[in-house]
C-alpha positions as CSV (number, residue, x, y, z in Angstrom):
1,M,101.0,119.2,-4.9
2,L,99.9,115.6,-5.8
3,S,100.4,116.3,-9.4
4,R,103.9,117.5,-8.7
5,W,104.8,114.1,-7.0
6,I,103.2,112.1,-9.7
7,K,105.4,113.8,-12.3
8,D,108.6,113.7,-10.2
9,V,108.2,109.7,-9.1
10,S,107.4,109.0,-12.6
11,W,110.7,110.7,-14.0
12,L,112.5,108.9,-11.2
13,F,111.4,105.7,-11.9
14,C,111.9,106.1,-15.7
15,R,115.6,107.1,-15.1
16,T,116.4,104.4,-13.2
17,G,114.4,101.7,-15.2
18,L,112.0,100.6,-12.6
19,R,109.3,100.7,-15.4
20,R,111.5,98.0,-17.6
21,G,111.4,95.6,-14.5
22,H,115.3,96.1,-14.2
23,R,117.1,95.8,-11.0
24,P,118.7,99.2,-11.2
25,W,121.9,101.0,-9.5
26,G,123.8,97.9,-9.4
27,G,120.8,95.4,-7.9
28,V,119.4,97.6,-5.5
29,G,116.5,95.2,-3.8
30,R,113.0,95.8,-3.4
31,G,113.2,96.9,0.1
32,S,115.4,99.7,-0.8
33,W,113.0,100.8,-3.6
34,L,110.3,100.8,-0.7
35,S,112.4,103.1,1.7
36,L,113.0,105.4,-1.3
37,L,109.4,105.6,-2.2
38,L,108.3,106.2,1.4
39,S,110.9,109.0,1.9
40,V,109.7,110.6,-1.3
41,L,106.2,110.2,0.0
42,M,107.1,112.0,3.2
43,G,108.9,114.5,1.6
44,F,106.1,115.7,-0.3
45,G,103.8,115.5,2.8
46,I,101.9,112.9,1.6
47,L,102.7,110.5,4.5
48,Q,103.9,111.4,7.7
49,A,105.8,109.5,10.4
50,A,104.2,108.5,13.3
51,P,105.1,110.3,16.8
52,M,107.5,108.6,18.6
53,Q,106.5,107.6,22.1
54,A,108.4,109.4,24.9
55,A,111.2,107.0,26.3
56,A,111.1,106.0,29.8
57,E,112.7,108.8,31.7
58,F,113.1,107.1,35.3
59,N,115.6,104.4,35.3
60,L,116.8,102.1,38.2
61,P,120.1,103.2,39.9
62,P,122.7,100.2,40.7
63,L,123.3,100.0,44.3
64,P,126.6,101.7,45.1
65,Y,128.0,98.5,46.8
66,S,127.7,94.6,46.6
67,A,124.2,93.2,47.6
68,N,125.8,91.6,50.7
69,A,128.4,94.4,51.8
70,L,126.0,95.8,54.4
71,E,125.9,92.5,56.2
72,P,125.1,91.5,59.2
73,A,123.2,94.7,59.4
74,V,121.1,94.2,56.1
75,D,121.5,90.8,54.6
76,G,122.5,90.3,50.8
77,S,119.1,88.3,50.0
78,T,116.8,91.1,51.4
79,M,119.0,93.6,49.8
80,K,118.6,92.0,46.3
81,I,114.7,91.7,46.6
82,H,114.8,95.1,47.9
83,H,116.6,96.6,45.0
84,D,116.0,94.3,42.3
85,L,112.2,93.7,42.6
86,H,110.8,96.3,44.9
87,H,112.5,99.3,43.7
88,S,112.5,98.2,40.4
89,A,108.6,97.9,40.3
90,Y,108.2,101.4,41.6
91,V,110.5,102.8,38.5
92,A,108.5,100.8,36.1
93,N,105.0,101.6,37.7
94,L,106.2,105.3,37.5
95,N,107.4,105.0,33.7
96,A,103.7,103.2,33.0
97,Q,102.3,106.7,34.1
98,I,103.9,108.7,31.6
99,P,101.2,108.3,28.6
100,T,98.6,109.5,31.4
101,F,100.9,112.5,32.3
102,P,103.4,113.3,29.6
103,E,105.3,115.7,31.3
104,L,106.6,113.2,33.7
105,A,109.0,112.4,30.7
106,S,111.1,115.5,31.5
107,A,110.4,115.7,35.4
108,D,113.2,115.8,37.8
109,L,112.4,113.2,40.4
110,T,113.5,115.1,43.5
111,T,111.5,118.3,42.2
112,L,108.3,116.4,41.0
113,Q,108.0,115.4,45.1
114,G,107.4,119.1,45.7
115,S,104.1,119.3,43.2
116,I,103.0,115.6,44.1
117,S,99.3,116.6,45.1
118,K,98.6,117.3,41.6
119,Y,99.1,113.9,40.3
120,S,97.3,110.6,40.8
121,A,97.8,107.9,43.9
122,A,99.9,106.0,41.3
123,V,102.2,108.7,40.4
124,R,102.5,109.5,44.0
125,N,103.2,106.2,45.3
126,N,105.6,105.2,42.7
127,A,107.6,108.7,42.3
128,G,107.7,108.6,46.3
129,G,109.0,105.1,46.2
130,H,111.4,105.9,43.5
131,Y,112.7,108.8,45.2
132,N,113.0,107.3,48.8
133,H,115.0,104.3,47.4
134,S,117.1,106.3,45.6
135,L,118.2,108.1,48.6
136,F,118.0,105.0,50.7
137,W,121.0,103.2,49.1
138,T,123.1,106.3,49.3
139,V,122.8,106.7,53.2
140,M,124.4,103.4,53.8
141,A,127.7,102.1,53.3
142,P,129.7,98.9,54.7
143,A,130.4,99.0,58.3
144,G,133.4,101.2,59.1
145,K,133.5,102.9,55.5
146,G,130.7,105.5,56.5
147,G,132.7,108.0,58.4
148,Q,131.4,109.9,61.1
149,P,129.2,113.3,61.3
150,S,130.9,116.3,60.1
151,A,131.5,119.3,63.0
152,D,128.9,121.4,61.5
153,L,126.4,118.4,61.3
154,V,127.4,117.6,64.8
155,K,126.7,121.5,65.7
156,A,123.5,121.2,64.3
157,I,122.5,117.8,65.9
158,K,123.8,119.5,69.3
159,L,121.5,122.5,68.5
160,A,118.3,120.6,67.7
161,F,118.5,117.5,70.2
162,G,121.2,118.2,72.6
163,S,123.4,115.4,71.5
164,Q,123.7,112.7,68.8
165,Q,122.7,110.1,71.4
166,A,119.8,112.0,71.9
167,M,118.9,112.4,68.0
168,Q,119.3,108.9,67.4
169,Q,117.0,107.9,70.3
170,Q,114.2,110.3,68.6
171,F,114.9,108.9,65.5
172,N,114.6,105.2,66.6
173,Q,111.3,106.2,68.2
174,A,110.0,107.9,65.0
175,A,110.7,104.5,63.2
176,A,109.6,102.4,65.6
177,S,106.4,103.9,66.2
178,R,105.4,104.4,62.5
179,F,102.4,102.1,62.4
180,G,102.3,99.7,59.5
181,S,104.9,100.9,56.5
182,G,106.8,103.9,56.1
183,W,109.8,106.1,56.6
184,A,111.8,107.9,59.3
185,W,113.6,111.1,58.3
186,L,116.1,113.3,59.3
187,I,115.5,116.5,57.7
188,V,116.4,120.0,57.4
189,K,113.7,122.4,57.8
190,P,113.1,125.6,55.6
191,D,114.6,127.6,58.5
192,G,117.6,125.7,58.5
193,A,117.2,123.8,61.8
194,L,117.3,119.8,61.9
195,A,114.3,117.7,62.7
196,I,112.6,114.1,62.8
197,T,109.7,112.9,61.1
198,S,108.0,110.1,59.9
199,T,105.8,109.7,56.9
200,P,103.4,106.6,56.0
201,N,103.9,104.5,52.7
202,Q,106.0,106.1,50.2
203,D,105.3,109.6,51.1
204,N,108.3,111.9,52.2
205,P,109.0,115.2,53.5
206,L,109.3,116.9,50.0
207,M,105.9,116.1,49.2
208,D,103.4,119.0,49.2
209,L,100.7,117.2,51.0
210,P,98.8,117.9,54.3
211,D,100.0,116.5,57.5
212,I,103.6,116.2,56.4
213,E,106.3,118.0,58.1
214,R,108.2,119.6,55.1
215,G,112.0,119.5,54.7
216,T,115.2,118.3,52.8
217,P,115.9,114.8,53.8
218,I,119.5,114.1,54.8
219,L,119.0,110.6,56.1
220,A,116.0,108.0,55.8
221,L,115.4,104.6,56.9
222,D,112.7,102.1,55.4
223,V,110.4,100.5,57.8
224,W,108.5,98.6,55.5
225,E,108.5,95.1,56.3
226,H,110.2,93.9,53.0
227,A,113.3,96.0,54.2
228,Y,114.0,93.9,56.9
229,Y,111.9,90.7,57.6
230,L,114.2,88.1,56.3
231,N,116.6,88.4,58.9
232,Y,114.5,90.3,61.5
233,Q,111.0,89.2,61.0
234,N,108.9,91.2,63.6
235,R,111.8,92.8,65.4
236,R,111.6,96.1,63.8
237,P,113.5,97.8,66.8
238,E,116.4,95.4,66.5
239,Y,116.6,96.4,62.8
240,I,116.8,99.9,63.6
241,N,119.4,99.9,66.0
242,T,121.7,97.7,64.2
243,W,121.1,99.9,61.1
244,W,123.2,102.8,62.3
245,N,126.3,100.6,61.8
246,V,125.9,101.2,58.1
247,V,124.9,104.9,57.8
248,N,127.2,106.6,55.5
249,W,127.5,109.9,56.9
250,K,129.9,111.0,54.4
251,D,126.9,111.3,52.4
252,V,124.9,112.6,55.0
253,N,127.1,115.5,55.5
254,S,127.2,116.2,52.0
255,R,123.7,116.5,51.9
256,Y,123.5,118.5,54.8
257,M,126.0,121.2,53.4
258,A,123.9,121.4,50.2
259,T,121.0,122.7,52.0
260,R,123.5,125.5,53.5
261,N,124.3,126.7,50.2
């Protein structure tokens, strides 16, 4: 193979006048000849291209509204910090795990939650943070734009909790009593019934972890301090109560219906 390559390259250089020091083919420069030579080398298998690194698979989704669209319930400064810095960091840190776990480059974020126990704490925390926040932005909308619970969802709420008011009270309690940082969730359990639960840190009900009530999230509230501290300081219950003004029931309805199909 090598002798064949030497013979063919010598023939090519003779034909183009490169041996005589000319600039062949109308002044093609040295850079183009280098590219040609490298192509020939790789064509004969003498050189191999370096393997390309996997591109970052996970991306920061834009907010579906302006940063100040949820005021006064959630102030614009908090939204910018929360989305542009905190959520962005979860995405970047998750992508940084791809060299260690190459399968992440082609992983579906939602499906990944269900096998999170196989991975490191860094993948668990950052994949959870990315999923949780991606859902969180969509279940909020400017006041007056989020609609109301659908008839089907109202029926399920009454069956599980007795009334929407009772559901919200139970949800508020789960959010307020979550010690430290975490999330409150309205979920659809595997049997189709609604339930309210909470998780620590960036865990969520999709994760295959002990001590987590499993189910499909349809509504979520972030009770990490970075989600509310600028405006509410230590008044978490006030933040929780005000947040209901910006719930996007249209999105919650869609998520509920998706679990029934």
